[in-house]
N, C-alpha and C positions, 0 to 999 in steps of 0.2 A: 409920302409917309414911309419912315423906315421903322420896321418890326424887329426886335432883338429879344432873344431869348437867353436868360442868364440863369445860370445853376449857382446857387450860393448855399453856403450855411446860416443857420440862424443867427450866428455871431457877426457875420458880415452883411447881413440883410440890412440893418439901418443904415450904414454907411452908403450902401449903394441906392437906396430910396432919395437919400438927400441928394445924391448925384444926379439921380433921375429928375428929380425936381428941377433942378438948373438947366436940363437940356432943353432943346427947342421942342415947341409943342406939338410940331407935326410927328415927330418920333415917337414909337411906341416900345416899351420896354416889358417884358414878361419875366418874372423873377419866379423861380421854382427852387424851393427850400428842400434838399435832399438830405436824407439821414446820414448820420455818421456811422460807417460799418464798423463791425467788430474788428478787433485786431486778428491777425492771421494766426493760426496755431502751426509754430515751426517743429520739424522733427527731421530727424537724419537716420540713414539705413544702419549708421555705424558709429558708435561713440562710448570709449576712445578709438581712435583711428591711428594706425602706423603711418610714420613719416613718409610723405610723398604718396600715401594710398588715396585713390580717389573714393569719394563719398559722396552720397546724392543728398541734397538738401530739398525739403517738400514744405510748401505752405498751404495749409488748408482752411478752409472756412472763409475765403474771401469771395464776395460776389462781384468784384470788379478787378482791378489789375493790381499782382503783386510788386512792389516797387522795393528793393534792397538798397542798404545804404551805401553800396559801391555803384548805385544807378543801374544796376542789373534788373530787368523785368520778366518776369515769369514766375510761375507757381512752383516750379522745381528747378535745380541747376546742379552739376556737376563740379566738384572742386578737389585740387590735390593740395595738401597743406603740409607746411614744415614746421609749424608750430601750432601750439592751442590759440585758435581764433575764435573771436565773437562774432556773430552774424546778425543783424538786424534787418527787420522789413516791415513794410506798412502795406495797408490794403487802401485802395483808391478807385472810387466808383466813378460811373461815368458822369456823374454831376460834380466831379472833382472833389468829393468828400474824402477825407483822408481818417484812417484809424489811427489809433496809438500805436506805438511801435513795440514790436516783439522781439525778443531776444533769444538767441541760441548759442551756447558756448559748446564747441566742438573739442575736445581734448585730444592732442596728439601724443603718441608715445612712441619712445625709440625701442626698437627690438634689440635685446642683447646679442653679442657675437656669438659665434659657434667655433668653439676651441679643438682644434685638430692636433695630434702628436702622438707620441708613445705614451700609454698609461701606466707602463712598468718597465725599470731599468734595474740594474745591478747596483750595488754600493761602488761609489766612487765614478759612476758614469753621468754624462751630461744627458739632457732633455731637451729638446727643441719643440716649442708649441706656436702653433700658428692660429690666431683668433680672427676669424672671418666675418664679413658682414657689416663691418662700421664702415659708412662711407666718407667720414669727416677724420676722426679721431678715435685710435684706440687704446685704453689706459689699463694697466696692469695693477695689482694689488701694492706694487712696491714703488708706485707712481711712475713706472717705466712707461714709455710711450713707444707705439709700434706695433705692426701686426705680427711680428716674427719675433719671440725672445727664447734666450736661450738659460737654462738653470741647471745647476748642479745641487740636488738634493742629497742631504745625508740621512735623513729619514723619510717616511711617507709623508706626502704634503699635498694639500688642496690648493691650487693656484686660480687665482680669479682676474676675470678681464670685463670691461664695459665699454660701451660706445658714448661719445659725446659728440653733439651736433648741435649747432645753434643755441647752445645753453641747455639742451634736452640731454639728460643723462639716463641710461637705460638701467635695466636691473642687473645685476651681476651674472656672469656666466662662470662656471667653474668646472676643473677637471681634477680628479685624484689620480696623482701620480705616485704608485706604489715603489718603494726601494727595497729591493730583496737583496740581503745580506750575503757576502760570500761565504762559502764553505770552508772549515779548517783545513789545512794542507793534509794530504794523506801520510799515513804511517806504513814505511816501507820495512820489511822482514824477508831474510831469504831462509833456506831449508838446513843451512850449516854455517859454522863459525867462518871456514875457509873454503877455498876453493882452487882447485887446479886448472890446467889449460886444456883436460880432456872433459872431465865431466860436466853436464849439462846441470845448471842451477837453476831453481825456482824462486822467484822472487814475488812478495804478495804485497800490494798497495791495499790499505783499509781506507776506504771514504766515509763510513758510517752510514751507509745508504745512498750516499751521492756516487754519480758517475766517474769511474776512474779514466784518465787518459795519459798513457805514457809518451815520453818523447819517440818512440818508434811509430806512434799513432795507435797503437792497440788500445782497446777500451775496455780488454778482460781484466779482473782484478789480479789473476798471475799470469806472470809471463816465465817462459823458460829462456835462460840464456847461456852461452858457452864463451866464457871470458877467454880473450887471446892476448891481452895485454898484462903487463906487470900490474898495474892499477885500471880498474874498469868502472866508469862512474854511470848511474842509471838514474832518471829523473820522471816524476808523474805529478799531476794536478788533479783536483776533485771538480768536477763541474755538477752543479745542484740542479734540480728539476726546472728551474726558472732560467737556466743557461749561466747562471753565475760561476765564474772560475776562480779556484783559492790560489794561494801563492804555491811555490813548486817546492817538493820535496827531493832530496838528493841520497844516493846511497852508493858507497865505493866497494868494490870488491879488489882484494890484494892477491896475486898467485902465490901458492906454498904448497908444501906437501902437507896434507894434514894428517893427524894421528888417527890411526884406527879405532874403532868401538869395539869394546870386549862385554860379551854376555857370557855369565857364569851361571850353571844350572843349579849350584848350591855353593855357598861360601863356607858351609860347615858339613864335613861328613865322618862318618864313621871310619875307624881303622880299616884298611883293605878295600874300601869301596873306591869307585871309578867318579870322575867328575866331568861334566862335559863343559868346554871352553869353546864359545865361538866368537870370531873376528869379522868384522863387517866395516863399509865406508872406506874402502882402499881401491884405487884405480889401478893399482899394479899387483904385486904379489906380496905374502906374508912372510915375515921371518919371526918362528918363536924361540923362546929361551931353551926349549927342548931339542931345538935344532929341526922341528919339522916346518912345513911350507904349505900345508892346507889351511883351509878356512876353519875347520872345526878339528879339535883334539880331545881325546877322551883318556887321559892319564888314570892309574891306580895310584891312591893316596895312601902311604901308610904312617905318616906323620905332616906336622904343618910346614906347608911348602908355599912358594911365590913362583906365579906363571907370568911371562911378559911377551908382547907381540909388537912388530914394527911393519909399517907400511913402506914397499920397496917400488919408487917410479924412477921415471927417467930423470926426474928432479933430485932425485936423492933419496936418503933413508930418513924417516919421520923419527919422531920422538916416541919412545915406547910408551905401551897403554898396560898396565899390570894389575894382577888379582892375586890375593892371597888366599888359599885355603887351609882352613883351622879343622885339626882331628879331634873328634868328640870321644871322651872317654866311655869304655864298655862299662855298662850298670853289672851290679851284683846279683847273684842268682837269689830268685825268693826261698823264703822258708814256708813249706807246705805242711798244716795239721789237720787231722779229720776228727770230728767230734760229733757222736761216737765213730769210732774206727771199726767197731764190731756190732752187727745189727743183725735181725730177722729179713727173711726175703719179703719184699713188699714195704719195708721200712726205709725211711730218707734219712740223710746225713748231709753234715755241713763240710767243706773243706776250705781253708782260711789260709791267704797267702799273706806273710809277712816280710817286710824289709824291702819293698821295691818301690823307688822313686819315679818309675814310669807308669807303665799300663801293664798288668797281669794278662797274659794270654794262655788259654789251656789247650790242652790237646784235642778237646773236642769242638775246637775253633770258636768258644765262648771268651768274652774277657771280664775283668773285674777281680776284686780281691776275695770274693766269696764266692763258692761253686755250690749250688744244693743239687743233690742227685739222688734218685732211689734205683741202687744197682739191682740187676737181674743175677748177680753172683759177685764172688770175691774179685776185685779190680785194682788195677794200678792207674793214677791219674796223674799227669805231668802239666807243668806251666813255666814260662819264662817270663823276663821282665824287659819291656821296650820302652825307651824313652820317646821324647817328642821328635828326635833327630832319627828315629828309626834304627838305633843301636840295640841289639839284642844281648842280653845275658846268656850263661849257660843254662841248661834244661835241670829243674828240680821235680823229684815224685813223690807219693806216698800213696800206701796200701790200704784198702778197706775190705774186710772180712764180712761175709754173708753167709748166715744160718737159715736153714728151711723153716716156715710157720705150719702148725698142724691146728690151730684153734679156728671154729667158724660160728657166726652167729645167724640165728634164723629166727622169723616172726610167723606165728600162725593164728590168724592170718595175716597175710602181709598187707592186706588192703581191707579198711573198715569205714562204715559211715559215722559221721560225728556223733559222739554220744557213746559209742559203742567200745568194746574193750577186745586186747589181742595179748598174746603170750610170747615172751622173748626168751631164747635158751640159746646158751653158749656150749658148742659140741666140740670134742677133740682136745680140750684144754687139761694138761696133766698136772697142772699146779693150782693156784687160787684164781677165781673169776671174781674181779670187782667191777660193777657198773658205774660209771662215770656220775650218775645222779646218786650215788651214796650206798646202793644195795649191794650186798654180797651173796653170791649164789649162782648155781649154774642156770637157773630159771627166775622169771617174774613177770607179772601181769600188769599192763599199763593201759590207760584210757587217753589217748592225746586227742587234742581238740583241732589240730591241723598236720599235716605231714612232718614228720619228724624222724630224725637219723640219732640212733641210740648208739653208744660206744661202751665197749667194755676191756678190760685189761686181764690177759692172763700170764701170771708171774710166776715162772719155773726158775729159781736160783736168782741170777742176775739180770736175766733176759725177760724182759717185758714185750708180751706179744697183744698188741691192741688191734681189735676188730670192728666194725661197725654194721649195723642192720638199718634200713629204713621202712619206717611203716607209714604207708599212704592213708590218708584221711579226707575222704571225699565229703565235700558240705552238704548240709541238707537244704533241699529247694525252699523255695519261699512258700507262704501260704497264699493260695490262689484267691483272686477277687472274682466273686461270683456276682452276675447280673441276670435279669430275666428282662424279655421284651414287655411285660406286665406283671405286677405283683396282686393284683386285684382281677379277678376272673369268676365266671361262671362254672358251674359244675360240668364236666365233660368237654369244657373249652381248652383249646391248644395254648400251653406254655412252652416257649424256648428259653432254656438256660444256658448261660456263657460262661466259661471259666477264661481268665486273662492271668498271665504271669509265670506260666509254667513252661520252663524252657523246654521240657522233653515231653511230658503227656500228663493228662489230668485223669484221675480215676474217682468216679462218683459211687457213693453208699448204695445205689441202686446195682452196682457190678458194672455200669456202662462205663467204656475207656473212650475219651474224647473231650475236646474243648465244647463241644455244643451236643445239647441232648434235647429231644422233645417228649413232653409227658401231657397226659390229660387227666388230671388229678379230679376226682368225685368230691374230695373234701379239702379243707385246708392242710397242709402239708410242709414240713421243713425238710429241706435237702442239704447234703453235705458232700464235699470234695477235697481232695488233697492232691500234691503235686508229687511225682515220681520222678528222680533222676535218671539218666543213661546207666548209672551205676547201682541203681535199684534203692536208693535212699529215698525214704519217705519224709515229706515235710508235715507242718502243722495243718490240722483241718479247717477248712472254711465252711460256713452256713449260711443258707438264705432261705426265708420263709415265704409261701405261696399262699395267700388267703383265698379261698374259695366260697363264692357269694351263691344265693339262690338265682337260678336263671331269669333272664329279663325278656320277656315275653313282648313281642310287636306284632301289630296288626297293620297291612296295607292293604289298599284298593287300587286295581288299575285304572277305575274310574270312579273317584269319590262323588262325583256329581253326574247324574245322569238325568236324560229324559224321561217322560212317562213311555212304558213298554220296553225298556233298554236293559241291560243285565251290566253287572259288575262282578269283578273276579276278588274274591277276598284271600290273603296269604298270610299265614301265621309264620313268624321267623324267631329264633332263640328258644326252641324246645326240642333240640336235636337229642339230649340224653333225659329227656322226660315224657310225662304221659300228657299229649293234648285233649282237651274238650272245648266242646261249642255249647254255649248256653241255650241257643235256639234250635240246635242239632244234636241232642245228647247221644245219638248212635253216631256220629260223624268223626272220625280220627284223622282223617285227613287235613294236612296244612294247608290245602287249596280248595276253596268252595266258589261256586257261581250262584250268585243271588239276583232275584228279579223284584224289588220291592215296588209297591204301587206309592208307598208314600215314604217319606224321610224316615229312615231305621237305624238304631244304634245296636251294632252287633258286639257280643262279648265272648272271650274265650279265656282259658285257664292252663297254665303248665305247671305239672307236680314234680319235682327233682327231689334227690336226697339231702339237698341244702335248703329246701323250701319250696313255697308256692309262688308264683307269679301270674298276675291278671291283666288283660289289656282289652280296650274296647275300640271301636271305630265306628263312624258315622257316613251312611250314604244318603245323601242328599238327592231327593226326586223332584226335577224342576218342570214347572208346566211349559207347553207348547203353545205357541201364537200364531194363529191363521192368518195367512196373507190376503189381503184385501185388493184386487185389482181392477182397472178398467179397461176396457177395450177402446181403440182408437180408429179414426178414419184420417188419412193425410194424403199429400201429393206426392206422385212419383217423384224420386231422386230425393225427396227430404229427407233430411236427418232427423231422426228420434231419439230421445232420450229415453229409454226403457224404464230408468229407474223412475221417472216421474209419472208412469203408469201404475205404479205401488203405491195405494192410497195411505197405508200406514207404513210407509217405509221407514218413519222414524222409529218404529217399534223395532227394527232389526238393525242389527250392528254390522250386517254383511250381506249383499245381494250378489247371487250367480245368476248369469242368464244362459240359456241354452238353447239350440234350434232344434226342431223335429220331437226329440224326445227329452225327459227329465234327465236320462242318463247320458247324454250325448257331450261332446266337449264344449267348454265353456266359450262364450262368444262375448265382445265387447257390447257393454250397455248402448254404445252410440251406434245406431244402424242407418245406413242410406239403402232406401225401399226402392225397389222397381216393381214389385208384385205385391199381392196380399198374402198373408202366412200366418203361422202361429209360432209364439215364443214361449219358453217356460221359464220361471223365475223361482229361485230357490233362495228363502232367506233364513238367516241364522239370527235367533233373538238374543239380546242381552245374556239369556241362561246358557247360549249356544245350542238351544235346540231348533231343529229344521223343520221348514213346511214348505210345500210346493203348489203353484198356481199356474194357471194356463193365460196367455194375453193374445186376444186375435187383432190383427192389425189389417186394416182396409186401405188400400193404395188406390187412389184416382189418377188419371192420365193427365199430363201437362197438355195446355192447348197449344196451337200451332203459333210461330211467330207472327206477329203483325207486322204488316207491310206499310209503308208510308209514302204518300205522293209529296213530293217537294215541288215549290214553284219554279225555283231558280237554282242555278250551281252556285251561286253566290249572290248577295245583296248589298246594296248601298248603305252605309252606316247611318242610322237614322230614320231608315224607311220600314214600313210595316209589312208582314206577309203572314200566311196561316200555313198549317200542316194539317193534313188529312189521313187517319190511319184506317186501314183495312184488314178484314181476316180475323175478328174477334167476335164473331155472331153470338157465341154462347157465354160472353163474358165482357168484361170491361176494360178499356185501352187505359194504361197509367203512362204519363209523361215524366221525363226529368230533363228539364232544359237548363243545362249548367247548373245542374244539382237542385234545381228546384223545382218540386212535384205540381203537376197537373193531371186532371183526368178527364175524359171524354174522347169522342172520335175525333173532334177537331178543336186545334188551339190556335190562338192569334199572337203573333210575336213582333217586337221592334227590334230592327238589328242595331245592337250595341256594340256587337264584339263578335269574333269568331264563335259560332255557338256549337256546343257538345250536346247531342240529344240522345236518350235511353229511351225506348218504347217496350214495353210488355202488355201482354194479354193475360188479365187474372180471369180465370173460369168462375162462372156463378156457382156450380157444384164443387165444392170443397175449397173453393179460392185458390185453386192451384194456377201458380204463373208460370207464364211461357218463358222460353230463352230469350235473351235481351236483343233488340236490334238497336245497332249504334249507328248515329248519323253525326254528320260534320258540316255545318252551313259556313263558308269562309264571309267575312263581312268586309268589303272595301272601304279602306279609310278615305276620309275627304281630304285635299290638299288645301290648307289654310293659307290665305291672304289677306291684306289689310289695304283699307282705302282711306285717305285723309280727308275727313270732312271740313276742317278748319281751313280758313283762307290762308293763315300763315300758323306754321308749327314753330314757335319760337322758343329759345331756352330760356328758362325761367317763368312759361307760361303752361297754358294748358292746351292739348292737342285732341281733337274729336276724331275717331277712328271708326271703320264698319268692318265687320269681318266677312271675308268672301270666301266660299267654298266649305265652310262649316256650319251646317244648319242648326247646330246646337250650341253654336258658340265656340270659345278657345278654354283649353285647360293650361293654366301657368302656374310657375310654382315648383316646390317639391312635394314628394308624397307626404310628408310630414307637415308641409305648410304650402296649401294651393288655393287658387281662385277659380271660379268658373267664370269667365269674361262673356258677357251677352253679346249680341250680334253687333251691337253699338255701344260704345264706352269711350271714356276719356281718361286721359294719362296727364300728370303732372311732370314737366321735365325741370329739375332743380338747375339752379345756376351753378352752385358750389359741389355739387355731390355727383357721383358717377351712378348711383343706384337709383332705380325707378321703381316705386311702390304702387301698389293697387289696394285700398283699402287695408293697409298695415302689412301686405305680404309683398317680398321682393318679387319682381316679376321680369326685370331686365337690367340692361347696363346702358349708361351713356357713354358713346366711343367717338373719339376724335380721329378721323383719318385723312390725313393731308390738310386742305384747307375746308375740308365737311364734317359737318358733325352728324352722327346717327344716334338714335336709339334701339338697341338690339333687344328682342324678346325672343327666347327660346320657348316655342308654344307647340300644344297639341292640339289636334281636331278632336273635339269632345265628342264622344261617342254615347253619352249617357250612363257610363259605368266608369268611375274613376279609376280604379285597379287596372282594368283591362286597357284604357286610355294611356296611363303611364307606361304599359309594357310596349306600347309602338314607339316610334322613332319621332323626335320633335323636329319642329322647322324651326330656321332663324329667320326670323322676320325682322327687316330693316326699315325705319322709319326716318326720313331725313328732317333734320332740325337746323334752322336757321339761328346763329349766334350774334351777338352784337358786335359791331365793327366799328372802332373811332373814326375810321376813314368815310364812314358812311352817315356819321352824325353833323347836324347843325341845328342852329337854334334860332327862333324869330320870335317877335319883332326886335330889332336891335337897332337905334335905342328903343326903350321899353318904358311904360309907364306903370302898368299893372302885373300881368302875367307873362310868362314867356314860353314857349314850347320848344320842346327838344325832339326832334324829327329825324328819323333814319330810313335808309331805303327798304331794310328788313324790319329789324327787331329793336326795341329799346329797353328790354325789361333789366331790372337790376342797376340801373345807372344811378350813381351816386354824385350829388351836385354841390359844390362848395362855392362859395362867393366870397373873394378876400377884398379888402381896400388895398389902396396902393401902398401902405406903409407895412403890409403884411399880415394885418389881423383877419382872423378868420370871423364873418358876420354871418354867413348860414352854412348850415351842412344838412342837407334833406334829400331825400329819394324821390320827392316829388310826388304827382299823381297821374296814374297811366289813363289817358283819355284817348279812345279810339286808338290806341299803339302808337300815342304820343305822350311824352312826359310834361307834366305841366308844373311849373313853379312860380309862386307868388313873390315878386319882387317890390311890391307896392309900399312895403314898410321901408325901403331903402331910401335915402337921402339922394337928390338930383346929383349926379357927379359920374366918374369913371371908375370901374370896378374889373376885377378878373374873375371869370366864370371857369372852374375846373370841373371837367366831366370825368368820372371814373368808372371803368367797369367792374363787372364783379371779379374779373381775372387781376385787376390790379391796374392794368392800362389806364392811362389818363391823358389827357391834353387840356391847354388853357387857353381861352380866348378871351377878347376885351368886350366888357359889357358896359353901354353906355344906358344910364337911367335918368329920366328927367321927369318934371311933374305934368299932370295933365293940362 
């Protein structure tokens, strides 16, 4: 018999079945229908890509083989593209099932070229550009083709180029070529119109900011040349900062004798004056019209004359350079008049010059047509006329006659204050005295309001003698501003008065001089003051009123509240200038009294002054004392006591102070650690601030000795029992703390759960005093966990029975937040499709495959009876070998079958899925069967007699197909 296995899709299954029915009876045909795989997902590492650039193509999601449209096989491939290309691929499984086709288009782009060449040229120049990087064809914006092109731009221009290859066109690459304009030709000038063959000539080329370059190579704007030919030509160009050169400019020099230059100091002079003539710019000697040969001549000119000069060199005599000197006419002498021409000594007169067309200059070095003078005596005054050209006339003169003055004015007094009068008097006048304010007479009385000058004229015949006298008027000072530190006060109280606004000094009506005065008024009074200036002038009087009230008596007590038996001092203030009397003490006149009331008392006092009577009262409160109630105490040595708790009525006191030895010793803390008996004093202050003192007696009992402990072992095994025995506490009771849990007694029993910390003390019967602590530590040895398999087979998908070894109280598994305590014997379920192992809903381990073996791994602790301490120890990794289902070990029987068949394996058969197909591909049965004695039982009695296909599939998805024959009983 020939057995064949064919992998088909569902579409081709029917055709194959028909073919198989026509085959020989002894051949067996097994048909497995595979699933169509999903189409692969195509991707690339770069899209778009450059021409000929390598890219990686990847097909993901295919569980079989990736087959590309060009027959290439593989999940990835590397390609280099010249153009945009579409790639296609399918997924083909081991059963020859083929997916739909996936497509991926990879775009290919062509990189633009890189343009090289000059980016800046001068006007009229060519530029050569090179476009690099085009492997096939380079095309420019003018449709020109080629890598290198030459252009001649007239203006700044952008040039473009692109690459073309196999129908692909790159983006344009561009370059900007800047065209710099040429500068204008230079303007060339020289320092004189002609030149000879001796003198050096300066030539200047102006390029308006550009650089000059002469034909002799110089780049300086100015060059010096010595012409040697009859005609000499020089040229220069301008070069811009960009290096562009202008057209050339030329300049021609011709050799000839140049005329000299002539400088004249003055073209017009007065008759008889000299003039300076200076010749220059001659390389030879000078020839003057006057016969002189020096460069400068100074002739005296009496009338209008012409002068010329020539330059004489080896080349000959130049043309003359001439100048005409004109004569300016002499001006007419001025006519002088004095008004008046006769005057008294000390008076002034005015002299006027007439008939001058220029400037009048006087003999006293002043200028102008008018001269104002006050002569000391009869004098002669002279002047001449001078024109703008400096020509002077003949001198003119005039005489002024001066007579002596005998009149004098006086003022008595000559200085007054504003508002006062003074007398004016004229002395020595032999004629009539007339005052300019209209009064006639030798004397007059005036009252000026400001400093004034008074004039009077003494007339004797035709001569008037005018005199003046000044009267100084001093202003009156301002009215002062009066202020007081207070205007309402008591009799005899100090008041300070201030004056402001006096520039010199203040005078008070009390006769005191000064800006500030101090007074002690007994009654209300008005005070006045005025300002006096340095000149003695007195201003307006200012006034201020001070109101004096009756004295205000006040009483104070240094202790307004006292305790019973204490004293208080009373003080009366405000009666310094009056008579003080006390109501309770009629014969006492002192302002200070010491009182000792037994009850709260009101004290009264009275003050009598000229301004009235003032009374005052004060209350002295007498507060009761509070008695301290305390209790004595008995306590243990080195115990700390709060002394405040020994005051039974402490709440009745606002403050408690504690002292050792005596009530007057230094304060000590209310917290005391005592080593021996003693006495303490407490001082209490009640809410009324009254004190009381009491004594507290403290009795200190000694501490007992530290108890000893007999331990059975240095360490114990976890889970075992042991006991501890205490000794040395005959007069008390032993107290134990085992891991912070308290017990009492001379002997205690323990179970070893974890390392144990033990504290033990002795508490005495008298006073309940505790000894110091004895600290013990008993290590606990942890067990080593191990597992033994009780099941005959530990199968995947089944239950495994286990026994704990080395841990008397079982295993602790899980986490501190979710844990389980496994007993000495327990069972675990091993899932088929999951990796996590659970026990009563808690995760306890993991299923792990290692090569061809399967294990369940349990991180476990040896439980000691205490969960917290157990988790602090190190876990053990326990491994349980598990058998899994293998298709190679499976077979079924009986075959042929009439009722039930069983699937049996060498190891385990859990989780098998059984499918029965007829020969045309129809699924007749799909069941997991029944596990009987680790065999899977399937009832096929309902099937008709015939041939079938039995597919056995494991939980992992592996399967095989066998031929099943069914017949009737």
